[in-house]
C-alpha positions as CSV (number, residue, x, y, z in Angstrom):
1,M,163.1,61.0,28.4
2,A,164.7,64.4,29.4
3,F,168.2,63.1,28.7
4,G,167.2,61.8,25.3
5,L,165.6,65.2,24.4
6,M,168.8,66.9,25.5
7,L,170.9,64.7,23.2
8,V,168.6,65.5,20.3
9,L,168.8,69.2,20.9
10,E,172.6,69.1,21.4
11,G,172.9,67.3,18.1
12,V,171.0,69.8,15.9
13,L,173.9,72.3,15.5
14,P,176.6,69.8,14.5
15,L,174.2,68.3,12.1
16,V,173.0,71.5,10.5
17,A,176.1,73.7,10.7
18,P,179.2,71.7,11.6
19,Q,181.6,74.6,10.9
20,V,179.7,77.0,13.1
21,W,179.7,74.3,15.9
22,R,183.4,73.8,15.5
23,D,184.2,77.5,15.6
24,T,182.0,78.0,18.7
25,F,183.6,75.0,20.5
26,R,187.0,76.4,19.7
27,R,186.1,79.8,21.1
28,M,184.8,78.2,24.2
29,T,188.1,76.4,24.9
30,E,189.8,79.8,24.9
31,L,187.5,81.2,27.7
32,N,188.9,81.4,31.3
33,D,187.3,79.3,34.1
34,G,185.1,82.1,35.3
35,Q,183.6,82.7,31.9
36,L,182.9,79.0,31.4
37,R,181.3,78.8,34.8
38,F,179.1,81.7,34.0
39,A,178.1,80.1,30.7
40,G,177.3,76.9,32.6
41,L,175.2,78.8,35.2
42,L,173.4,80.7,32.5
43,S,172.7,77.4,30.6
44,M,171.3,75.8,33.7
45,A,169.1,78.8,34.5
46,I,167.7,78.8,31.0
47,G,167.1,75.1,31.1
48,L,165.3,75.4,34.5
49,L,163.2,78.2,33.2
50,I,162.1,76.1,30.2
51,V,161.3,73.2,32.5
52,L,159.2,75.4,34.7
53,V,157.3,77.0,31.8
54,V,156.6,73.7,30.1
55,K,155.6,72.0,33.3
């Protein structure tokens, strides 16, 4: 269920604003490893916070 919801949420931006999604993805490929790791950590922390609040 959670994986399906994640896929739905991940698909919203490419559906609604494909050019913005493309530009954002392009900028992310230019980040160094440390910046990408921080973005991943931040994403995980926000996701965990959402899970804890909803639960």
